[in-house]
C-alpha positions in Angstrom: 0.0 0.0 0.0 1.6 3.4 -1.0 0.2 6.9 0.4 1.0 10.2 -0.9 -0.3 13.7 -0.6 0.6 17.0 -2.5 -0.1 20.4 -1.3 0.2 23.9 -2.7 0.0 27.1 -0.7 -0.4 30.6 -1.5 1.7 33.4 0.1 -0.7 33.9 2.7 -0.4 30.3 4.0 -3.7 29.2 2.4 -3.9 26.0 1.0 -5.0 26.2 -2.5 -4.9 22.7 -3.6 -4.4 19.2 -2.2 -4.4 15.7 -3.1 -3.9 12.3 -1.5 -4.6 8.9 -2.3 -4.3 4.9 -1.0 -3.3 2.9 -3.5 -3.3 -0.7 -3.3 -1.1 -2.7 -5.6 -2.2 -6.3 -6.8 -0.1 -8.5 -9.1 -1.0 -11.8 -10.5 0.7 -13.9 -13.0 -1.6 -16.1 -15.4 0.2 -19.0 -16.6 -0.7 -20.9 -20.0 1.6 -18.5 -22.2 3.8 -15.9 -21.2 1.1 -13.7 -20.0 1.8 -11.5 -17.0 -0.7 -9.1 -16.0 -0.1 -6.2 -13.1 -2.9 -4.2 -11.7 -3.2 -0.7 -9.8 -6.3 -0.5 -7.9 -6.9 3.2 -6.4 -9.5 2.3 -3.2 -9.8 5.9 -1.8 -8.7 9.4 -2.0 -9.1 13.0 -1.7 -8.2 16.1 -4.1 -9.4 19.9 -3.5 -9.0 23.1 -4.9 -10.2 26.6 -4.3 -10.6 29.1 -7.2 -12.1 32.7 -7.8 -15.6 32.6 -8.3 -15.6 33.6 -12.0 -16.9 31.8 -15.0 -13.5 31.3 -16.7 -12.9 28.9 -14.0 -15.4 26.2 -14.6 -13.7 24.6 -17.5 -11.0 24.0 -15.2 -13.0 22.6 -12.4 -14.6 20.4 -14.9 -11.3 19.1 -16.3 -10.2 18.4 -12.8 -13.2 16.3 -12.2 -12.8 14.3 -14.9 -9.0 13.8 -14.5 -9.6 12.9 -10.8 -12.2 10.1 -11.8 -10.6 8.7 -14.7 -7.4 8.2 -12.8 -9.3 6.7 -9.8 -11.2 4.2 -12.4 -14.9 5.7 -12.4 -16.4 4.5 -15.8 -17.3 7.3 -18.5 -21.0 7.3 -17.3 -20.2 8.1 -13.8 -17.5 10.6 -14.8 -20.0 12.4 -17.1 -22.7 12.6 -14.4 -20.6 14.1 -12.0 -19.0 16.8 -14.2 -22.5 17.9 -15.4 -23.5 17.8 -11.6 -20.4 20.0 -10.8 -20.9 22.2 -13.5 -24.4 23.1 -12.8 -23.4 23.7 -9.2 -20.1 25.7 -9.6 -21.9 27.7 -12.3 -25.0 28.6 -10.0 -22.8 29.5 -7.0 -20.6 31.6 -9.4 -23.3 33.6 -11.0 -24.6 34.3 -7.4 -21.5 34.8 -5.8 -20.5 37.8 -3.5 -17.8 40.0 -4.7 -14.4 38.5 -4.1 -15.7 35.1 -3.5 -13.9 31.6 -3.8 -15.3 28.5 -4.5 -13.8 25.3 -2.6 -14.3 22.2 -4.4 -13.4 18.9 -2.6 -13.6 15.4 -4.2 -13.4 12.3 -1.9 -13.6 8.8 -3.3 -13.3 5.2 -2.5 -14.2 1.7 -3.9 -17.9 2.5 -3.6 -18.6 6.1 -4.7 -17.4 9.7 -5.1 -18.6 12.5 -2.8 -18.4 16.2 -4.1 -18.5 19.4 -1.9 -18.7 22.9 -3.5 -18.7 25.9 -1.2 -18.8 29.3 -1.8 -20.5 32.7 -0.5 -23.6 34.1 -2.4 -25.2 37.2 -2.4 -28.8 35.8 -1.9 -30.0 33.2 0.7 -31.6 30.8 -1.8 -29.0 30.7 -4.7 -29.7 27.0 -5.0 -33.1 26.6 -4.2 -34.1 29.4 -6.9 -32.6 27.1 -9.4 -35.5 24.3 -10.0 -33.9 23.0 -12.9 -30.7 22.7 -11.5 -32.2 21.2 -8.3 -33.9 18.4 -10.8 -30.6 17.5 -12.6 -28.7 17.0 -9.7 -31.6 14.9 -8.3 -31.8 12.9 -11.3 -28.0 12.4 -12.2 -26.8 11.8 -8.3 -27.5 9.4 -5.5 -27.8 11.9 -3.0 -27.6 15.8 -2.7 -27.4 18.1 0.1 -27.6 21.8 0.2 -27.3 24.1 3.1 -27.0 27.8 3.4 -25.7 29.5 6.5 -26.9 32.9 7.8 -25.3 36.1 6.2 -21.7 36.5 7.5 -20.8 40.1 7.5 -16.9 39.2 7.3 -17.5 37.4 4.0 -20.1 39.7 2.6 -22.7 37.0 1.9 -24.5 33.9 2.8 -22.0 30.7 3.1 -23.6 28.0 0.9 -22.3 24.4 0.4 -23.8 21.6 -1.9 -22.6 18.1 -1.5 -23.6 15.3 -3.8 -22.3 11.7 -4.1 -22.2 9.3 -7.1 -21.8 5.6 -6.8 -19.3 3.7 -8.8 -21.8 1.3 -10.5 -25.4 2.2 -11.9 
């Protein structure tokens, strides 16, 4: 078993990106010819990124989600569902963002599922709730979704909002 952790920081010491994973190596030799099979299976891991709440960052978030999931062995259908769900949430939070806001996006995955959490600060209390299509889309393509909005935070200039959703590897 191999464990690794990468971190990057900004000048003020805030973590802007992180990644860790637990990898299990399994080797098997198949006799009946000269066939040797080596398989690497990713069992669990986490990655995260903090970006400005700017529409120009959405493509990078989609690409990051796809890269993480493909390297962790998720199927194309699951990757597409999570990418669409992430895009819907990040777009809504970006369009409702308080000035100077960042989006924090975390990915936690294991042998069963991936859990994605996106956090930002919005100008309105019901940013996600006001988008009925987005809520229905998330319900259709994820296995679970939780949305929460905290009371107005004077120091952050808005309402801290978090959306967390999960998608199983199979079906």
